[in-house]
C-alpha positions, 0 to 999 in steps of 0.5 A: 554541475550534474555529472559532478552531483552524480559523482557524488551520488555514486560515491555516497548513496545506496539506493533502494531495490537497485543493483548498483553494479549494472543499474543505469545512472539515477535521474535528477530530480530537480522539482515536482508539481502536480503530476509532473517530476522535473528534471535537472536537465529540463525535462518534464515527467508524468508522474503515473504512480504517484512516486511509489504509491504516496503523492495522492494529491499530486507534488507540492500541494500547497495546502499540505506545504503550508499546513507543514510550514506553519506547524515548524514554526510553533512545534517541530518535534517532542517525545511522544512518551508521556506528551502529546500535542495538538496536532497528534490529538486531532490526527487521531480523532479524524481518522477514528471518524473516518474508519468504521466501527471501533476503530478508535486507537491510533498508534503513530509510526514511521512507515507502512512496514513499521505499521505493519510491524506494530499490527502484529505485534499488537495481536500477538500481546492481545492474546497472551494478555487475555490468556489465549497463549495458545494462539501463536500462528499468523495467516496471510495470502499467496502472494501478498507483500507486507513490507520489509521489516523482518515481521513484515517479511514473515507475512509476505514471504510468498511473494519471494522477494525475501530469500537473502533473509529466509533463515531470520523469517517465522513460519506463516500460514499462507493462504490461497489467493483467487484473484480475478480480471475482466471476464474471469469465468472462473471466479466463483469456483476459485473463490469457493475453493479458497473458502474450503481450504480456509475452512479446512485450515480453520478446523485443524488450527482455528484455535492456534491463529492469532491474526490473519493480515491481508491487502484487502481488495488488491495486492500491491507489490505482489502484482496488483492482483484483485478479489472481489469484495464479497470474497473478503467479507466471507473470509473476515466473517470467518475469522472473527467468528472464531475469535481470529483477529484481521488485520488489513494492510491498508497502506497502499489501499487507504486514502482512495485508491480502491474507490471508496476512502478505505478498502474495508469500507468498500467491502463493508467490513470492520478488521481489528486493526488497520495499517495506514502511511503513504497517501496519509501525508500526501507523499510529503513525510514518512508517518504512519498509523496502526489503528486498533479497536477499542476492545484491543487497546483495552486488553493492554491495560492494567496496574502493571507494565508487563502488559503495556505495548512496549513499542516506539519510535524517535519520531512517533507522532512527529507533530510536522507530519501529523499537520500534514495528515490532517491537511491530507484528510481534508483533501481526501474528503473534498468534493473534488477528491471524491469526484476524481474517485469515479472519473479516473476510475471511468477514464481507466475503462476507456484506456483500457479498450486500447489494450483489451484485444491485444493477444500479447495482454491478459488478466485485465482489471481495474479497481478504483483509481488503479488499473493494471494487466499482464503481459504475457511472457516467458518470464513472468513475475517480478524479476521479468527481463520485460519489466527494465525494458519498459521502464526505459521505454516509457521514460524515454516518452517523459512517463514515470511508469514502472512495471512490476515485472510483466505487470504494467500499471497506473496509480496516477495522484488524483490531480491527473486529467483524462486526457493524461490517462488516455496518453498512458493507455494509448502508449502502454498499447504501443509499448506491448507491440513495440517490445512484446510482438508476438 
């Protein structure tokens, strides 16, 4: 059956981020529970990356599954233009209560890329609606990744993933990103240089900039590159003091990944727009939100439709997704989950002891539930040949660890135990010795 299943897959399925001509056969997953993926041939795989960072509470969480089932028997979908429903309203209120400041206006969409697209369109139209027609430029950080729609790709052009579509993208202003790590003696110098570059750019173009979009504290797909909260607070203060909107892409960093419910809380700032997806439904259903301040929302009010935000999706505020997200928020706020943030971070620090002294590694870094380091190779970056070898090496040992090129990281679900985290760090140390010897 499995062989036939794979033949059907090869005949009809187009997989993401995959060169089908050279890739090995995809693995058939039959079921999942907690931290484990169960393959069709009976293997039990520990999911150390929360299946692309979405299953924050583990697989098949019964609370979320029950919420979806209950909602499915009541209302599965309704057009959201001119209609509303209880799960969406409750979710919007719950998110507003969780987020700081006046982030009270929730716009629903389907995934992280569209949440970013929505934020950029809101920011741009806000400037037009308020008579700031000269503000047409966007800013971002070097190495950023914000998704795969055209606007999101434009904001993430410096991640070097979008060369095939470069002629479709609009120009963005790219600022230096002072990523840091443990025992980085130059971090203050790098931050000062980055802030000075920002000041110079704002002096020249400050009145033309609509918004800056950034991944707060951790650039995910760009290689788990981290910056300090104090640096980002300075950036946000400089931008907002000049009337430039700040968009936080918390698609990955949200829902506890940095050690706080949202990275903006760890930094101590309130962005003008925040994008949330991935952990929003605990990995069960595609759903995202872009949350705006009341001030931004009010700029779209008027007697004519031309000031309205003309954007939407067929499955906007899908009731099943909203029900899943409400259950996910309850789990996020539970004592068990809140304690797990510190527990996992402590386990990463202990596990990093296996890695720190290995001469073929560098830039060891931990932020909340994320632990990462770089393997020293000749062909660094997302396309590093070491990445594929490592992925297979871990898979052969029943571990789903998917390096970003030569960057190894753990981003586990919160139900993982300390022993499982310890085993992963030991395995990564052994992998370095076997696959990346000096």
